[in-house]
Backbone as a ProteinNet text record, in pm:
[ID]
protein_1_A
[PRIMARY]
MFYYLLKYVLLGPLLRLFFRPRIEGLEHIPATGAAIVAGNHLSFSDHFLMPAMLKRRITFLAKKEYFTGPGIKGRLTAAFFRSAGQIPVDRTGKEAGQAAIREGLGVLRKGELLGIYPEGTRSHDGRLYKGKVGVAVMALKAQVPVIPCAMIGTFEAQPPGKVIPNIHPVTIRFGKPLDFSRYAGMENEKAILRAVTDEIMYAILSLSEQEYVDQYAAVAKAEEAEAKAEKERKFPRMPIS
[TERTIARY]
900	1018.2	1132.8	1156.1	1266.5	1243.7	1117.5	1084.9	1145.2	1125.6	1174.1	1326.2	1381.1	1526.6	1590.4	1529.6	1577.6	1565.4	1450.8	1419.4	1508.4	1530.9	1598.3	1744.5	1785.7	1922.4	2005.2	1952.5	2033	2030.4	1911.5	1900	1873	1784.6	1745.5	1862	1955.5	2068.8	2153.7	2170.8	2248.8	2178.9	2047.7	1972.5	1981.3	1973.8	1985.6	2124.1	2225.5	2362.5	2386.1	2343.4	2370.4	2284.1	2154.9	2062.4	2029.7	2060.7	2031.4	1889.1	1788	1651.3	1592.5	1527.2	1452.1	1304.8	1233.4	1093.6	1005.7	905.9	811.5	669.2	585.9	444.6	416.6	506.2	486.5	359.6	315.5	193.1	68.5	78	-36.9	-58	39	23.9	-54.3	-170.4	-251	-179.2	-196.9	-132.3	-190.9	-318.7	-384.6	-481.5	-527.8	-629.4	-572.1	-656.8	-615.5	-605.1	-507.7	-490.9	-399.8	-412.5	-325.7	-225.2	-98.1	5.9	43.2	9.2	30.5	141.9	246.7	361.3	411.5	499.6	570.7	678.2	731	826.8	943.2	1055.7	1170.9	1289.4	1290.1	1410.6	1378.3	1464.4	1451	1457.8	1534.3	1551.7	1424	1325.9	1198.5	1133.1	1150.3	1088	1132.9	1254.7	1311.8	1312.4	1330.2	1343.4	1216.7	1102.3	979	945.2	946	915.7	1012.1	1138.8	1237.2	1211.6	1145.9	1124.2	990.9	899.9	769.8	772.4	699	688.8	604.3	498.9	410.9	465.9	430	464.9	379	439.1	365.5	396.6	295.2	309.7	292.8	387.6	381.4	343.5	276.7	253.9	374.2	456	579.5	563.2	630	617.1	671.2	606.9	638.1	783.3	841.3	977.7	1079.8	1048.3	1139	1146	1046.7	1038.6	1078.2	1104.9	1128.3	1259.8	1348.9	1476.1	1563.4	1647.2	1733.5	1859.1	1922.4	2052	2047.2	2166.2	2179.3	2119.3	2147.7	2094.4	1941.1	1880.6	1734.9	1677.1	1741.2	1692.3	1705.4	1817.1	1836.9	1734.4	1709	1611.1	1472	1434.7	1303.5	1290.6	1395	1391.9	1378.2	1447.3	1441	1299.7	1238	1104.7	1000.6	1013.3	918.1	933.5	1057.3	1082.8	1034	1038.5	993.6	842.1	773.6	627.8	567	646.4	593.2	518.5	420.3	332	361.5	391.4	417.2	289.2	296.8	182.8	226.8	154.3	180.9	119.1	203	155	120.3	121.6	90.5	-44.8	-107.9	-235	-354.2	-472.4	-595.5	-633.8	-595.7	-636.8	-536.4	-428.6	-322.4	-374.4	-450.8	-502.1	-595.6	-682.4	-776.2	-703.8	-597.8	-520.2	-455	-400.6	-336.7	-438.5	-557.7	-663.4	-706.1	-720.9	-759.1	-655.1	-529	-422.4	-419.8	-435.5	-435.2	-550.1	-668.6	-785.2	-768.1	-698.7	-672.3	-588.4	-490	-406.1	-490.1	-572.6	-653.8	-758.5	-813.2	-913.7	-854.4	-724.9	-657.1	-628.5	-665.8	-640.4	-497.9	-429.3	-287.9	-267	-141.7	-103.8	-64.8	-115.5	-81.6	-6.9	111.6	187.8	168.3	148.7	125.4	182.7	231.4	279.4	178.3	90.3	-14.5	37.6	160.9	215.3	233.8	245.6	256.2	396.5	492.2	631.3	717.7	847.8	938.5	944.4	957	978.6	1119.9	1133	1264	1339.7	1270.5	1334.8	1313.1	1256.6	1237.4	1108.8	1028.4	901.5	789.3	676.8	561.1	462.9	419.6	331.7	190	100.9	-41.3	-61	-152.9	-178.7	-282.1	-265.3	-363.7	-472.6	-592.6	-709.1	-722.6	-632.8	-642.3	-641.6	-563.9	-558.8	-695.2	-767.4	-900.8	-999.6	-991.3	-1080.2	-1063.6	-939	-913.3	-958.4	-932.7	-972.7	-1124.3	-1198.2	-1344.1	-1403.5	-1349.4	-1402.9	-1374.5	-1254.9	-1217.9	-1261.7	-1300.3	-1341.8	-1233.1	-1112.6	-998.4	-940	-870.4	-805.4	-681.3	-644.1	-521.7	-425.1	-306.5	-204.9	-106.7	-101.8	-5.3	136.3	231.3	370.6	461	561.1	658.6	798	864.3	1005	1084.4	1172	1248.7	1397.2	1469.1	1613	1653.9	1558.6	1596.4	1636.2	1583.8	1623.5	1772.3	1816.4	1957.8	2045	1989.4	2065.7	2083.1	1977.8	1986.5	1896.5	1943.2	1862.6	1852	1759.4	1743.5	1874.1	1903.3	2024.1	2143.6	2136.9	2249.9	2230.9	2329.6	2318.9	2362	2478	2528.6	2482.8	2404.9	2350.3	2458.9	2430.4	2512.7	2476.4	2570.7	2539.8	2475.2	2346.8	2270.4	2156.7	2132.4	2022.8	1886.7	1795.2	1661.4	1557.4	1447.1	1334.3	1213.3	1146.3	1021.3	912.3	819.2	718.3	578.4	506.6	369.7	271.4	162.1	58.9	-60	-155.7	-275.7	-356.3	-418.4	-499.9	-612.9	-636.2	-744.3	-864.5	-980.2	-1102	-1192.8	-1225	-1310.3	-1443.1	-1484	-1608.3	-1729.7	-1717.7	-1829.3	-1858.7	-1765	-1783.1	-1814.3	-1853.5	-1880.9	-1982.7	-1953.1	-2042.9	-2032.5	-1937.4	-1925.1	-1796	-1742.3	-1613.3	-1619.3	-1738.2	-1750.1	-1772	-1774	-1794.6	-1660.7	-1632.4	-1501.7	-1466.1	-1562.6	-1535.6	-1496.6	-1560.9	-1529.3	-1389.4	-1356.9	-1225.1	-1114.6	-1140.7	-1040.5	-1024.8	-1135.6	-1131.2	-1057	-1084.9	-1017.9	-867.7	-833.4	-691	-619.4	-681.8	-619.4	-601.2	-696.8	-683	-563.9	-547.6	-433.1	-302.2	-297.2	-174.3	-143.2	-245.7	-222.5	-164.2	-212.2	-159.4	-12.3	21	161.4	245.5	192.4	263	290.3	192.7	209.1	319.8	333.9	437.6	575.5	580.2	709.1	763.8	671.3	709	781.4	743	797.6	727.7	785.2	714.9	615.3	491.8	388.8	371.1	351.7	327.1	193.9	99.4	-33.1	-30.6	48.4	67.2	114.1	75.5	121.5	271.9	342.1	487.4	530.4	457.2	493.9	484.2	383.6	368.2	483.1	516.3	626.3	757.9	782.3	903.9	909.6	797.5	792.1	815.3	757	775.2	920.2	984	1123.7	1214.1	1184.3	1263	1248.2	1126.7	1102.9	1174.8	1170.1	1238.7	1389.1	1442.3	1585.7	1623.1	1538.6	1564.6	1556.8	1459.7	1446.3	1567.9	1618.5	1737.5	1858	1867.6	1977.4	1968.1	1845.5	1828.9	1869.1	1835	1866.5	2013.1	2066.9	2204.8	2283.9	2310.9	2384.5	2525.7	2573.3	2708	2809.4	2908.9	3014.5	3117	3162.9	3265.3	3395.9	3460.4	3589.1	3700.1	3773.1	3879.1	4010.7
-788.7	-828.1	-731.2	-698.7	-609.3	-470.1	-431.1	-300.9	-291.1	-393.9	-391	-411.1	-481.7	-495.1	-359.1	-283.2	-147.9	-58.2	-68.2	22.1	-0.1	-125.4	-154.2	-196.7	-235.3	-286.9	-206.9	-189.5	-131.8	21	80	223.9	303.9	254.4	328.2	373.7	284.1	326.4	434.6	426.8	529.2	664.9	663.2	788.4	853.6	772.8	827.1	885.7	822.4	869.3	1000.6	1009.2	1126.5	1246.7	1222.8	1333.5	1362.7	1267.7	1285	1338.1	1270.3	1324.1	1335.3	1446.4	1468.2	1453.7	1372.3	1343.4	1411.7	1485.2	1552	1514.6	1488.1	1460	1320.1	1226.9	1089.9	1027	1078.6	1024.3	1050.8	1138.9	1169.2	1065	976.9	870.3	756.1	719.4	613	478	400.1	269	172.6	188.9	103.1	187.9	130.2	196.3	286.8	315	396.2	544.2	610.8	755	806.1	934.2	999.8	1085.7	1070.9	1159.9	1254.6	1382.4	1481.9	1576.4	1584.8	1665.6	1758.8	1848.1	1929.6	1842.9	1889.9	1808.2	1896.3	1880.2	1966.7	1895.7	1763.1	1691.2	1548.8	1492.1	1351.4	1262.1	1304.6	1223.7	1214.1	1301.6	1293.3	1156.5	1095.1	965.7	857.9	873.3	768	802.7	930.9	970	944.1	991.5	972.8	824.5	742.3	600.1	531.9	573.7	510.2	540.9	653	694.1	645.5	604.3	557.2	409.9	371.7	231.1	155.8	220.1	157.7	174.9	84	96.4	205.5	284.2	387.9	375.6	385.2	374.3	511	547.2	674.7	652	749.4	751.7	821.6	747.8	802	824.9	927.1	957.3	842.1	819.9	707.3	709.1	829	842.8	768.2	749.6	674.5	527	480.3	338.6	312.8	417.8	400.9	462.2	494.4	556.6	462.4	517.8	434.8	387.5	285.2	240.5	167.7	139.7	66.4	145.7	276.8	360.8	356.1	363.8	360.4	229	118.7	-13	-30.7	18.1	8.2	92.5	214	301.7	238.6	184	119.8	0.8	-81.3	-198	-155.9	-47.4	1	45.6	127.7	179.7	68.8	-27.5	-139.2	-223	-250.9	-332	-263.5	-129.6	-53.8	-36.2	-92.8	-89.7	39.3	121.7	247.9	225.3	309.2	289.6	392.9	348.2	444	510.6	641	716.8	802.5	790.8	873.2	1010.6	1114.6	1249.4	1328.6	1263.7	1332.4	1288.7	1372.7	1337.4	1371.1	1365.3	1405.4	1311.4	1183.7	1084.3	1068.1	1147.9	1130.7	1145.8	1251.5	1276.1	1165.8	1118.4	1012.6	881.6	853.8	732	735.9	851.1	865.3	845.6	901.5	888.3	742.4	671.8	529.8	448.2	472.5	398.5	430.9	559.2	600	540.3	540.4	482.6	332.7	267.3	124.9	96.6	182.7	169.2	191.9	294.6	328.3	222.5	160.4	54.9	-66	-82.3	-192.3	-157.4	-35.1	5.9	50.5	93.9	129.2	280.5	319.8	461	496.8	609.5	660.2	791.8	800.8	925.2	1001.5	1132.3	1212.7	1352.2	1409.9	1547.2	1630.5	1704.3	1777.8	1878.9	1926.5	2020.9	1955.4	1823.5	1751.9	1734.6	1809	1800.6	1864.5	1843.4	1903.6	2055.3	2123.1	2267.6	2293.8	2382.2	2410.7	2520.2	2587.9	2699.9	2698.6	2590.9	2579.5	2639.2	2699.4	2757.7	2653.9	2681.1	2591.9	2645.7	2557	2599.2	2545.1	2597.3	2562.3	2412.4	2355.3	2212.1	2176.3	2059.1	2006.4	1931.7	1930.6	1883.4	1732	1656.7	1510.9	1457.4	1520.2	1476.1	1491.8	1597.4	1619.4	1515.2	1483.6	1382.7	1249.6	1209.2	1081.2	1082	1192.9	1201.3	1190.7	1255.4	1254.2	1122	1067.9	941.4	825.8	823.1	713.7	738.7	866	905.6	871	921.9	897.1	1030.3	1031	1154.2	1185.3	1311.8	1355.8	1408.6	1350.4	1395.7	1485.4	1615.4	1703.4	1673.1	1689.3	1659.4	1765.6	1807.2	1905.1	1844.3	1843.1	1805.3	1935.6	1943.1	2065.1	2031.5	2098.9	2077.2	1990.4	1921.9	1833.8	1911.7	2034.3	2116.2	2150.8	2183.5	2215.7	2090.1	1977.3	1852.7	1799.8	1810.5	1760.4	1843.4	1961.3	2045.1	1982.5	2030.3	1975.1	1975.7	1863.2	1852.7	1795.6	1787.9	1734.8	1585.9	1506.1	1360.8	1311.8	1356.7	1316.1	1417	1374.9	1469.7	1531.5	1652.6	1713.5	1651.2	1651.1	1607.9	1726.1	1713.8	1825.9	1773.4	1833	1784.8	1810.1	1717.7	1723.5	1702.8	1776.9	1756.7	1710	1607.2	1560.1	1586.1	1673.1	1720	1681.5	1605.4	1565	1647.9	1687.6	1763.7	1677.2	1737.7	1666.1	1625.8	1507	1462.4	1561.1	1583.3	1670.3	1584.3	1616.9	1539.3	1616.8	1554.9	1620	1546.4	1473	1396.2	1486	1613	1706.8	1729.4	1691.6	1709.1	1576.7	1475.9	1344.3	1355.1	1289.7	1290.5	1413.8	1503.5	1628.7	1632.9	1513.3	1507.3	1552.7	1580.6	1629.3	1780.5	1845.6	1990.4	2062.2	2138	2200.4	2294.4	2371.1	2467	2394.9	2282.2	2204.4	2145.7	2089.8	2029.9	2133.7	2254.5	2360.7	2400.4	2409.5	2448.5	2344.2	2215.4	2107.6	2109.2	2122.4	2125.2	2243.4	2358.5	2477.4	2460.9	2393.4	2368.8	2276.7	2176.4	2085.5	2160.4	2245.5	2319.7	2419.5	2477.5	2571.3	2498.2	2376.1	2296.9	2262.8	2226.7	2198.9	2324.7	2436.6	2564.6	2600.3	2577.8	2608.5	2525	2400.6	2312.2	2345.4	2377.9	2397.4	2538.6	2636.9	2779.2	2823.6	2764.5	2806.8	2933.9	2996.1	3102.3	3035.4	3087.5	3026.6	3103.5	3029.5	3088.3	3034.9	3121.4	3080.2	3054	2956.1	2917.7	2772.8	2698.3	2561.3	2558.1	2466.5	2458.7	2433.9	2347.6	2316.4	2440.3	2524.3	2648.3	2743.8	2755.5	2844.3	2798.9	2668	2614.6	2647.1	2627.5	2653.5	2800.5	2888.2	3032.5	3073.7	3017.4	3050.1	2999.4	2879.1	2823.3	2908.1	2955.2	3039.7	3172.6	3229.5	3356.9	3342	3230.9	3205.6	3188.4	3115.5	3095.2	3226.6	3310.9	3441.2	3528.6	3523.1	3600.5	3553.4	3421.5	3365.6	3408.7	3420.7	3464	3609.6	3691.2	3834.2	3863.6	3789	3814.6	3684.5	3632.2	3504.5	3517.7	3409.3	3410.3	3412.7	3497.7	3506.7	3399.6	3331.7	3226.8	3286.1	3211.4	3255.2	3211.1	3310.2	3276.6	3246.1
-520.6	-445	-471.1	-598.4	-633.8	-574.9	-561.2	-502	-362	-281.8	-143.9	-137.1	-234.3	-242.6	-269.5	-360.9	-388.4	-265.6	-201.3	-91.1	30.6	65.6	191.2	177.5	55.8	40.5	-60	-180.9	-287.7	-291.2	-287.7	-310	-183.3	-99	20.9	107	143.1	225.7	160.1	27.9	-42.4	-38.8	-56.4	-52.5	84.5	188.5	324.5	348.1	291	308.9	235.2	109.5	27	64.4	85.5	104.3	251.4	339.8	483.3	504.5	449.7	452	591.7	614	737.2	703.5	779.1	749.6	852.9	806.1	895.6	855.8	954.9	928.6	879.1	905.6	856.9	914.5	1027.4	1090.2	1005.8	909.5	823.6	713.2	693.4	593.7	657.5	602.3	663.9	659.2	763.1	770.2	667.7	636.2	537.8	455.7	347	265.5	158.5	60.6	-53.6	-17.5	-76.5	-58.9	-169.1	-197.9	-295.1	-219.7	-253.4	-201.5	-314.7	-297.8	-403.5	-361.3	-442.2	-403.8	-512.5	-470.9	-568.1	-633.4	-745.6	-821.9	-865.1	-794.1	-816.5	-880.6	-874.9	-914.3	-955.3	-1038.3	-1076.4	-953.5	-853.7	-732.2	-649	-673.7	-600.2	-616.2	-735.3	-764.2	-666.1	-613.4	-529.9	-381	-349.9	-210.4	-129	-179.2	-103.3	-84.8	-190.3	-170.3	-72.9	-75.5	12.2	159.2	186.3	324.4	382.4	296.8	344.3	380	483.1	519.3	416.9	369.2	270.3	130.3	45	-96.5	-159.1	-246.3	-318.3	-466.8	-549	-693.7	-757.6	-842.5	-913.7	-1059.6	-1115.6	-1259.2	-1321.2	-1394.8	-1451.7	-1601.4	-1652.1	-1795.2	-1878.9	-1990.8	-2078.4	-2125.2	-2137.1	-2187.5	-2101.7	-1971.9	-1885.4	-1924.7	-1999.4	-2034.3	-2180.2	-2255	-2398.9	-2445.1	-2351.6	-2388.9	-2470.4	-2558.8	-2644.3	-2571.1	-2627.3	-2578.6	-2445.4	-2394.8	-2268.7	-2153.2	-2152.1	-2044.9	-2043.6	-2162.5	-2171.9	-2122.7	-2158.7	-2115.5	-1964.7	-1909.7	-1765.3	-1689.3	-1741.7	-1677.9	-1680.6	-1797.8	-1811	-1716.4	-1708.9	-1620.6	-1475.3	-1440.5	-1303.1	-1268.3	-1352.7	-1323.1	-1321.1	-1412.2	-1411.3	-1284.2	-1247.3	-1128.3	-1001.8	-1002.8	-886.3	-883.9	-984.1	-984.7	-1034.7	-1104.5	-1154.4	-1286.8	-1314.1	-1428.6	-1537	-1659.7	-1768.2	-1816.6	-1839.1	-1887.9	-2005.5	-2115.3	-2233.1	-2210.7	-2210.7	-2180.6	-2306.5	-2422.2	-2547.2	-2599.1	-2679.9	-2740.5	-2653.5	-2712.8	-2645.2	-2531	-2542.8	-2444	-2331	-2331.9	-2232.7	-2091.1	-2065.2	-1931	-1884.5	-1972.5	-1937	-1906.9	-1983.6	-1959.6	-1822	-1784.6	-1653.7	-1541.9	-1561.1	-1459.9	-1444.9	-1556.6	-1550.9	-1474.3	-1503.6	-1436.1	-1286.6	-1254.8	-1114.4	-1036.6	-1095.8	-1028.5	-1006.8	-1098.8	-1082.9	-958.8	-933.1	-813.8	-688.4	-689.9	-571.9	-542.1	-643.8	-621.6	-550.3	-560	-490.5	-344.5	-303.2	-166.1	-141.5	-246.8	-237.1	-235.2	-211.6	-218	-360.5	-406.2	-538.6	-522.9	-583.9	-582.1	-711.2	-700.8	-819.8	-800.6	-909.9	-910.3	-989.8	-923.4	-995.4	-1097.6	-1081.9	-1180.4	-1317	-1319	-1446.1	-1497.7	-1444.6	-1486.5	-1379.7	-1390	-1293.3	-1308.7	-1195.8	-1199.1	-1250.7	-1347.9	-1406.4	-1332.3	-1238.6	-1169.1	-1017.9	-966.2	-822.4	-770	-856.8	-813.1	-826.8	-759.2	-765.4	-868.3	-959.1	-1067.6	-1050.5	-1129.4	-1127	-1145.6	-1068.5	-1076	-1181.7	-1240.5	-1335.2	-1258.3	-1314.9	-1238.4	-1230	-1292.4	-1286.4	-1144.6	-1057.3	-917.7	-851.2	-885.7	-829.4	-881.6	-1010.1	-1067.8	-994.8	-974.8	-908.3	-762.5	-693.2	-552.1	-536.7	-626.9	-616.2	-663.8	-771.6	-822	-726.8	-671.7	-582.4	-438.6	-409.3	-274.3	-171.4	-198.3	-110.5	-64.2	49.5	94.8	11.9	13.5	-54.6	51.5	56.8	152.2	77.9	111.7	45.4	92.9	3.4	36	-25.9	48.9	-1.5	3	-111.2	-118.9	-108.8	-12.2	12.4	6.1	-82.7	-95.5	-211.5	-275.8	-386.4	-511.3	-526.1	-641.4	-631.1	-510	-489.1	-498.3	-455.8	-458.7	-600.7	-681.2	-818.7	-909.7	-949.1	-1038.9	-1177.2	-1259	-1394.2	-1472.1	-1536.7	-1616.8	-1543.7	-1411.1	-1334.1	-1311.7	-1352.5	-1342.9	-1205.2	-1158.9	-1028.6	-925	-825.6	-727.6	-640.3	-592	-488.9	-354.3	-263.8	-127.8	-57	-33.3	19.9	106.2	222.7	308.1	245	267.3	208.6	318.9	307.9	398.4	317.9	368.1	307.8	409.8	376.3	472.3	424.9	506.5	474.6	557	494	562.6	599.4	668	708	584.7	588.2	474.5	444.6	317.1	272.7	235.5	291.7	269.1	173.4	60.7	-38.8	-56.6	45.8	36.9	15.4	52.3	32.3	-115.7	-202.3	-346.1	-416.5	-343.1	-401.8	-514.7	-626	-741.1	-827.8	-799.5	-875.1	-956.5	-988	-1057.8	-1203.6	-1254.1	-1392.7	-1400.5	-1286.8	-1285.2	-1281.5	-1385.8	-1402.5	-1287.8	-1242	-1134.4	-1005.6	-979.2	-859.6	-870.7	-987.7	-1007.6	-991.1	-1041.6	-1027.3	-881.1	-810	-668.4	-585.3	-610.5	-537	-566.1	-692.5	-731	-667.2	-669	-609.5	-458.2	-393.8	-250.2	-222.9	-307.1	-293	-314	-417.1	-446.5	-335.3	-276.4	-166	-44.9	-21	90.6	66.6	-58.1	-92.3	-75	-120.8	-109.8	35.9	122.6	264.7	327.5	278.5	330.8	274	146.6	78.8	88.8	105.2	111.1	-15.8	-128.3	-256.8	-304.9	-406.1	-477.5	-572	-577.4	-660.8	-790.9	-899.3	-1031	-1082.6	-1109.9	-1156.1	-1306.8	-1344	-1483.4	-1485.4	-1588.7	-1597.3	-1625.5	-1560.3	-1573.4	-1717.7	-1787.9	-1926	-2014.7	-1989.3	-2066.8	-2036.4	-1908.4	-1869	-1930.4	-1932.5	-1993.5	-2142.4	-2210	-2353.7	-2383.5	-2303.6	-2324.4	-2302.4	-2199.4	-2173.8	-2285.8	-2336	-2445.5	-2570.7	-2597.3	-2714.7	-2700.3	-2578.8	-2555.7	-2573.2	-2527.3	-2541.8	-2688.2	-2763.2	-2905.6	-2981.9	-2944.7	-3010.2	-2982.8	-2861.1	-2826.8	-2906.9	-2924.3	-3003.4	-3148.9	-3200	-3338.5	-3355.8	-3256.7	-3266.3	-3236.3	-3141	-3098.8	-3101	-3221.1	-3230.1	-3174.3	-3117	-3063.4	-3177.2	-3162.5	-3262.9	-3236.2	-3342.7	-3322.8	-3273.8	-3183.8	-3132.1	-3226.9	-3278.4	-3375.6	-3305.7
[MASK]
+++++++++++++++++++++++++++++++++++++++++++++++++++++++++++++++++++++++++++++++++++++++++++++++++++++++++++++++++++++++++++++++++++++++++++++++++++++++++++++++++++++++++++++++++++++++++++++++++++++++++++++++++++++++++++++++++++++++++++++++++

């Protein structure tokens, strides 16, 4: 109930006012039945914009940190994500990927829409990064289509670290469903999973027209952070007297 209250009364109208979203390819979202919507991830606002624009309910796998934050802000954030029907996923440890897949398959078995960001984390620089194969595992195991989605303009509207969004137009573009039934029963073959994931990422890239980086986003973030720390060690800032 709270999901629809957010969508149609509390949050949806505000999102339409601030971001003025333009929707393309909405006809590619099936009216019924299970499907995966796989998109790029540029901004915190992506979590709310796409669900607000779809007629059907969509469930996202959200990082566990959204549900465990400290203080009043943390409790409010956790309550919001739970009320919106989002599922917490622990992204640490050896079993993290398997846990996410189990939760995702549970959503698909109910005949619902599952939203996923194959990059695994937000892009820190607006580029599109290599996808993780979990989306391929779920698509093959559940035997469901994958609808590619591109969020365009959300990085400019709310880049990483910005709490209050800029007023900026946004486009949400859906592509034709991708059918991977030809790979049925091959969800344990690494080469197949990589090929399926790359096909999904290429479809997202074609829609978003981003620059592509053949590297996992988390690795790129870590390397940039290390390079920045190394620079600080070599050239520390002098205190202003």
